[in-house]
C-alpha positions as CSV (number, residue, x, y, z in Angstrom):
1,X,-59.7,-70.0,33.6
2,X,-57.7,-67.1,31.8
3,X,-58.9,-66.6,28.3
4,X,-56.4,-64.4,25.8
5,X,-59.6,-62.7,23.8
6,X,-60.1,-61.1,27.4
7,X,-59.3,-57.3,27.6
8,X,-57.7,-55.4,31.0
9,X,-56.7,-52.8,32.2
10,X,-53.1,-52.5,33.8
11,X,-53.2,-49.1,35.8
12,X,-49.4,-48.5,36.7
13,X,-48.7,-45.7,39.9
14,X,-45.2,-46.5,40.6
15,X,-42.9,-48.2,42.9
16,X,-39.8,-50.5,42.9
17,X,-41.2,-52.5,39.7
18,X,-40.7,-49.6,37.4
19,X,-37.4,-48.4,39.1
20,X,-33.9,-48.6,37.1
21,X,-30.4,-48.8,38.8
22,X,-28.5,-45.3,38.8
23,X,-25.4,-44.2,40.2
24,X,-27.0,-42.9,43.1
25,X,-29.1,-45.8,43.7
26,X,-32.9,-47.0,42.2
27,X,-34.7,-43.8,40.6
28,X,-37.8,-44.0,38.7
29,X,-37.7,-45.4,35.4
30,X,-39.7,-44.0,32.1
31,X,-42.0,-45.2,29.6
32,X,-42.8,-48.5,31.8
33,X,-45.4,-49.9,28.9
34,X,-42.9,-50.6,26.6
35,X,-40.6,-52.0,29.0
36,X,-43.2,-54.2,30.2
37,X,-44.3,-55.6,26.7
38,X,-41.0,-56.1,25.9
39,X,-40.9,-58.4,29.4
40,X,-43.7,-59.9,28.8
41,X,-42.0,-60.8,25.3
42,X,-39.4,-63.1,26.8
43,X,-41.8,-65.9,28.8
44,X,-42.3,-68.7,27.0
45,X,-44.5,-69.8,24.1
46,X,-47.4,-71.0,26.0
47,X,-47.1,-68.7,28.9
48,X,-47.5,-65.4,26.7
49,X,-50.4,-67.0,24.5
50,X,-52.2,-67.2,27.6
51,X,-51.9,-63.5,28.4
52,X,-54.6,-61.6,27.8
53,X,-54.3,-58.3,26.1
54,X,-54.1,-54.8,27.9
55,X,-54.2,-51.4,27.8
56,X,-52.0,-49.2,30.4
57,X,-52.7,-46.4,31.8
58,X,-50.1,-44.0,34.2
59,X,-51.4,-42.2,37.4
60,X,-50.5,-38.1,36.4
61,X,-47.3,-38.6,38.9
62,X,-45.9,-41.3,40.4
63,X,-47.5,-42.7,43.8
64,X,-44.7,-42.8,46.0
65,X,-45.7,-45.8,48.2
66,X,-44.3,-45.2,51.2
67,X,-46.0,-41.7,51.3
68,X,-49.6,-42.4,49.8
69,X,-52.5,-41.2,51.3
70,X,-55.6,-41.3,51.3
71,X,-55.9,-38.4,48.6
72,X,-54.3,-41.0,46.7
73,X,-56.5,-44.0,47.7
74,X,-59.5,-41.6,46.1
75,X,-58.0,-41.0,42.9
76,X,-56.7,-44.2,41.9
77,X,-60.6,-45.8,42.9
78,X,-61.8,-42.8,41.0
79,X,-59.8,-44.3,38.2
80,X,-60.9,-47.5,38.4
81,X,-64.4,-46.5,38.3
82,X,-64.1,-44.0,35.4
83,X,-62.5,-46.8,32.9
84,X,-63.1,-50.4,34.3
85,X,-66.8,-51.0,32.4
86,X,-64.5,-51.5,29.0
87,X,-62.4,-54.2,30.5
88,X,-62.7,-57.3,32.1
89,X,-60.5,-56.8,34.7
90,X,-57.7,-54.6,36.4
91,X,-54.8,-55.0,37.7
92,X,-52.9,-52.0,39.5
93,X,-49.1,-51.6,39.7
94,X,-47.9,-50.3,42.9
95,X,-44.9,-49.6,45.6
96,X,-44.4,-52.5,48.4
97,X,-44.9,-50.4,51.3
98,X,-48.6,-49.2,51.5
99,X,-49.9,-51.7,48.6
100,X,-51.9,-53.3,51.5
101,X,-52.9,-49.9,52.5
102,X,-54.1,-49.0,49.2
103,X,-55.7,-52.6,48.7
104,X,-57.8,-51.8,51.5
105,X,-58.9,-49.0,50.7
106,X,-59.7,-50.0,46.9
107,X,-62.3,-52.5,48.5
108,X,-64.4,-50.5,50.5
109,X,-64.6,-47.4,47.8
110,X,-64.7,-50.6,44.7
111,X,-67.3,-52.7,47.2
112,X,-69.8,-54.2,45.2
113,X,-67.4,-54.4,42.1
114,X,-68.7,-57.4,39.5
115,X,-65.2,-58.1,38.2
116,X,-61.3,-58.8,39.8
117,X,-59.1,-55.2,40.4
118,X,-55.9,-57.1,41.1
119,X,-53.2,-54.9,42.9
120,X,-49.4,-56.3,42.9
121,X,-45.6,-54.9,42.7
122,X,-42.2,-56.1,43.0
123,X,-39.7,-56.4,45.5
124,X,-37.1,-55.5,42.8
125,X,-36.8,-53.1,39.5
126,X,-38.6,-55.3,36.2
127,X,-35.5,-55.7,34.4
128,X,-33.0,-57.0,37.2
129,X,-32.0,-60.9,36.4
130,X,-33.3,-61.9,39.8
131,X,-36.6,-59.9,39.6
132,X,-39.6,-61.2,40.9
133,X,-41.6,-58.5,39.2
134,X,-42.6,-59.8,36.1
135,X,-44.0,-63.4,37.7
136,X,-46.1,-60.9,40.0
137,X,-47.7,-59.3,37.1
138,X,-48.0,-62.4,34.9
139,X,-50.0,-64.3,37.6
140,X,-52.0,-60.8,38.7
141,X,-53.3,-60.6,34.9
142,X,-54.4,-64.0,34.4
143,X,-56.6,-63.9,37.9
144,X,-57.6,-60.5,36.4
145,X,-59.5,-62.3,33.8
146,X,-61.5,-64.8,35.9
147,X,-65.0,-63.7,36.2
148,X,-65.6,-65.0,39.4
149,X,-63.6,-63.2,41.2
150,X,-65.3,-60.3,42.3
151,X,-63.1,-57.9,44.0
152,X,-60.0,-56.6,45.2
153,X,-57.6,-58.6,45.5
154,X,-53.6,-58.8,45.6
155,X,-51.2,-60.4,44.1
156,X,-47.7,-61.8,45.4
157,X,-45.6,-64.6,45.2
158,X,-47.9,-66.9,43.3
159,X,-51.1,-66.1,45.9
160,X,-54.2,-64.2,45.4
161,X,-55.3,-62.5,49.0
162,X,-58.2,-60.6,49.5
163,X,-57.4,-57.1,49.3
164,X,-58.7,-56.1,53.2
165,X,-57.3,-58.8,54.2
166,X,-53.6,-58.7,53.4
167,X,-50.2,-57.0,55.4
168,X,-47.1,-56.8,54.0
169,X,-45.0,-59.2,56.2
170,X,-41.0,-58.6,55.3
171,X,-39.1,-56.3,54.5
172,X,-36.6,-58.4,52.3
173,X,-38.0,-61.4,50.4
174,X,-39.8,-62.4,47.9
175,X,-42.7,-64.0,49.9
176,X,-43.8,-60.7,51.2
177,X,-47.3,-60.7,51.8
178,X,-49.1,-62.7,54.3
179,X,-53.6,-62.6,55.5
180,X,-53.2,-63.9,59.2
181,X,-56.6,-64.8,59.4
182,X,-58.1,-65.9,55.9
183,X,-57.1,-68.1,53.6
184,X,-55.8,-67.4,49.7
185,X,-58.5,-66.8,47.3
186,X,-56.2,-68.5,44.6
187,X,-52.7,-69.8,43.7
188,X,-50.2,-69.7,40.6
189,X,-50.0,-73.2,40.2
190,X,-47.6,-75.0,36.9
191,X,-48.3,-71.4,35.2
192,X,-51.8,-72.0,36.2
193,X,-54.0,-69.1,37.8
194,X,-56.0,-71.3,40.2
195,X,-59.0,-70.0,42.1
196,X,-60.9,-71.0,45.0
197,X,-64.1,-69.6,44.6
198,X,-65.9,-70.2,47.6
199,X,-63.5,-68.3,49.3
200,X,-64.8,-65.6,47.5
201,X,-67.5,-62.3,47.4
202,X,-68.7,-63.1,44.4
203,X,-71.7,-64.7,45.8
204,X,-72.5,-61.7,48.1
205,X,-72.3,-59.3,45.4
206,X,-74.6,-60.2,42.6
207,X,-76.3,-56.9,40.3
208,X,-74.6,-53.8,40.0
209,X,-71.9,-52.6,41.9
210,X,-72.5,-49.9,44.8
211,X,-69.0,-48.0,44.7
212,X,-68.7,-45.9,47.4
213,X,-66.2,-42.9,46.4
214,X,-66.3,-40.2,49.4
215,X,-64.0,-36.9,49.2
216,X,-61.4,-37.3,51.9
217,X,-60.3,-33.6,51.3
218,X,-62.8,-32.4,54.3
219,X,-60.6,-34.6,56.9
220,X,-57.1,-33.7,58.1
221,X,-54.1,-34.9,57.8
222,X,-53.5,-37.3,60.7
223,X,-56.9,-36.9,61.4
224,X,-57.3,-41.3,62.2
225,X,-54.7,-41.9,64.4
226,X,-53.3,-45.5,64.4
227,X,-52.6,-46.3,68.2
228,X,-50.3,-49.0,69.3
229,X,-50.4,-49.5,73.3
230,X,-47.0,-50.0,75.5
231,X,-46.8,-50.5,78.9
232,X,-46.4,-47.7,80.5
233,X,-48.5,-45.3,78.3
234,X,-49.9,-42.8,80.4
235,X,-53.2,-40.9,79.9
236,X,-52.3,-37.8,79.1
237,X,-50.9,-39.2,76.0
238,X,-54.0,-40.5,74.8
239,X,-55.2,-37.5,75.0
240,X,-52.9,-35.4,73.6
241,X,-53.5,-37.8,70.6
242,X,-57.2,-38.5,70.6
243,X,-58.3,-34.9,72.4
244,X,-57.1,-33.1,69.1
245,X,-60.2,-31.4,67.6
246,X,-58.6,-32.3,64.5
247,X,-59.0,-35.7,65.2
248,X,-62.0,-37.6,64.0
249,X,-61.1,-41.2,65.2
250,X,-58.5,-43.6,65.8
251,X,-57.8,-47.3,65.8
252,X,-56.1,-48.5,69.5
253,X,-54.2,-51.9,69.0
254,X,-54.4,-53.6,72.4
255,X,-53.0,-56.6,74.2
256,X,-54.1,-60.2,73.7
257,X,-57.7,-60.7,72.8
258,X,-58.5,-56.9,73.9
259,X,-56.9,-55.8,77.1
260,X,-55.5,-52.6,78.7
261,X,-54.5,-51.1,81.5
262,X,-57.2,-50.3,84.2
263,X,-56.3,-46.9,84.8
264,X,-59.4,-44.8,85.2
265,X,-57.9,-41.6,83.8
266,X,-57.3,-43.9,80.5
267,X,-60.9,-44.9,80.0
268,X,-62.2,-41.0,80.7
269,X,-59.9,-40.4,77.9
270,X,-61.5,-42.9,75.8
271,X,-64.9,-42.3,77.1
272,X,-64.5,-38.5,76.5
273,X,-62.8,-38.8,72.9
274,X,-66.2,-41.6,71.8
275,X,-68.4,-39.1,74.0
276,X,-67.5,-36.1,71.4
277,X,-68.1,-38.4,68.6
278,X,-65.0,-39.7,67.7
279,X,-65.1,-43.2,65.9
280,X,-62.6,-45.3,68.1
281,X,-61.8,-48.8,66.9
282,X,-59.9,-51.8,68.8
283,X,-58.3,-54.7,67.4
284,X,-55.4,-56.7,69.2
285,X,-51.6,-56.3,68.6
286,X,-51.3,-59.9,68.0
287,X,-51.5,-60.8,63.8
288,X,-53.7,-64.4,64.2
289,X,-56.7,-64.4,65.9
290,X,-59.7,-61.6,66.9
291,X,-60.4,-59.3,69.7
292,X,-63.1,-59.6,72.3
293,X,-63.5,-56.5,73.9
294,X,-65.1,-57.0,77.2
295,X,-64.4,-60.7,78.0
296,X,-61.9,-59.6,80.7
297,X,-62.1,-57.1,82.9
298,X,-59.0,-55.4,81.9
299,X,-61.3,-54.6,78.4
300,X,-64.1,-54.0,80.0
301,X,-63.3,-50.6,79.8
302,X,-63.0,-50.3,76.0
303,X,-66.8,-51.5,76.2
304,X,-67.9,-48.9,78.6
305,X,-66.0,-46.3,76.4
306,X,-67.6,-46.6,73.5
307,X,-64.9,-48.2,71.4
308,X,-66.3,-50.8,69.0
309,X,-64.5,-54.1,68.3
310,X,-62.4,-54.4,65.1
311,X,-62.7,-58.4,65.3
312,X,-60.1,-59.9,63.0
313,X,-59.4,-57.0,61.3
314,X,-56.1,-56.0,60.0
315,X,-54.2,-52.3,61.0
316,X,-54.8,-51.6,57.4
317,X,-58.5,-52.3,57.1
318,X,-59.5,-50.8,60.3
319,X,-57.6,-47.6,59.8
320,X,-58.8,-47.2,56.1
321,X,-62.4,-48.4,57.2
322,X,-62.4,-45.5,59.5
323,X,-61.2,-43.6,57.4
324,X,-63.8,-43.8,54.4
325,X,-67.0,-44.1,56.6
326,X,-65.9,-40.9,58.1
327,X,-65.5,-39.3,55.1
328,X,-69.1,-40.3,54.4
329,X,-72.2,-37.7,55.3
330,X,-73.2,-40.5,58.0
331,X,-74.7,-40.4,61.0
332,X,-72.6,-41.5,64.1
333,X,-74.9,-44.2,64.4
334,X,-74.7,-45.1,61.1
335,X,-70.9,-45.3,61.2
336,X,-71.1,-47.7,64.1
337,X,-73.2,-50.2,62.9
338,X,-71.2,-50.2,59.4
339,X,-67.8,-50.3,61.0
340,X,-69.3,-53.8,63.2
341,X,-71.2,-55.2,59.8
342,X,-68.2,-57.1,57.4
343,X,-68.7,-54.5,54.1
344,X,-65.8,-56.7,51.6
345,X,-65.1,-59.4,54.0
346,X,-62.5,-57.8,55.9
347,X,-63.8,-59.1,59.3
348,X,-65.1,-62.7,60.0
349,X,-68.8,-61.6,61.8
350,X,-70.7,-58.7,62.8
351,X,-69.7,-57.9,66.4
352,X,-72.8,-56.4,68.6
353,X,-72.0,-53.9,70.5
354,X,-72.5,-54.1,74.4
């Protein structure tokens, strides 16, 4: 469904795909646009003809993916919002370490967008003989011309994944990303970008975009921690995290379908944090499946403490959603309602508070 007459915006933010070898190891490379155009020119003629025209922007400074912050997510969303109307789609080149985090945040900030925004990266620099960079960029560019795709997606190793459903699952393999609880949106098969339209958001997003680009500057660094429970966790440890005045919300990763220790002191800390207006949510440590907090007696305390169910959300989608909601001028009740509501296909269905 690609068209060589389409126009794309390609935003280069940094990452491994743009690095070059040096005696000291990999370092950031320069003039990435010229390098990319040279690489694309090596594709077979039919594949070159299928590529869209594109313009390239680079972020003012390369984003070290491993050091990315909510400020970087905000700036990148603003860059897309400023330029997307002049193009049929947007491709964002990004480091892989926090690629799924950025994709999730952009999905919320750009919710309602009426064209593709596709993030990709690579496990090896563009010029390496065995690099996956060119293949990932080619596939992302081809998918980004399909007007049926109206959401933020992540393209990697020939698969198109919903941005707010994706996770990095491998440290070295080219097939590094997965979507644990939602099927792929498309696949790059026999040099063709095949979209599975019934899985997309376009049917729910007709009309003008309703971007939400909140200023996260009011959130202190670390204001939304991610806490993974372990056997032996003590109430004082949760208290140190959750009752700090700088904390505004938190994600709890609990066991199984929504269980945690039956410890009155732990429940007390959660209830106190929630009572202070902190937005607390829980997901399972299991990568597949969802939580159903309160289904077991061992998880009933979460409900009583006011902790919200994250259903089958990824940690990346849950944390970035908490950050997104806390950065907006909403009252507590509205924040809770929106967290429980699927905004960009990040969770399967609404979960009702008990």
